C-alpha positions, 0 to 999 in steps of 0.5 A: 796387645794382650790376649785377656784383660781382667779386671779384679779387686773392684772397690768404691773409694767411700769403702776400706778394703774388704773380702770381696777384694780377697775373694776377686784374688782367689779367683784371680789366682785361678785364671792367671793359672789357667792363662799362664798354662795357654801361654796367654799374655794378660794385664792385671786391671783395677777400676776404683769407683770414686764416682758413684760414692766419692771420697777424696780420704781414698788411699791410692798407695795403700790400696795398690801396696795392699794388692802389691803384698798379695802377689798382685800388683795391678797394672794400672789403677783407673778411677771411674771420673776419668771415664765421663769424657768416654760415656759421653762418646758412647751415649752420643754413639747410640744407635737406638734414639729412645735408649740415648734420649732416657740415657740423655734424661737420667744423666740430667736428672741424676748423674751418669749411669754405671752401664754407661761407665761400664761399657766405655770401660770396656770399649777403652780396655779393648781398643776402640777409645783412647785415653792419655792415662790407660797405657795403649800396651793395656789394651786386650784382644778380650775382657775378664771381668771378676764382679760381685755376683749383684752387679749383673743387672748393670753389667747386663744393661751395659752389654746392651749398650754395647749391642746398640751403639757402633761397636756392636759386637765387642760384647761377644770380648767379654766374660765374667766371673762373678763372687757370689753373696755380695749385698747392693 
């Protein structure tokens, strides 16, 4: 088990590599220095959103190679769509029936909400869930997420979902370093 799981360079499959990914690596450089100074172990994790705006032409290998040339080769690049079964597990385990009903209705009308994906993603990285494509050696005691500032509302909703789950307390193991100024 790692001390810290760091998510960085989040990208949508319908987007190109932009300044946001560069900025996340600048933040990562500082975090990495701090963690190494404290002798804390960490994993580098990238989540690619292939669900919200799917684009099958996204080149995962090119993206991974680009990150590696910048000195930040990820330990794993995970696809958001792989989290759907875990989203269902989170949903079915919610204590608040009203929230469960609202989320279920939203999924039926539209699609899985970001907040549910985020909650499932964090529970996977913290080791509460397992996934065949996520190596258990990447599980960590706490999470640091380098994300655009505009993601805050979705992150807050995900933390509320965690508080309402049987994994209440997991939200206390999650930290953020937000990238300023990104538009939604």
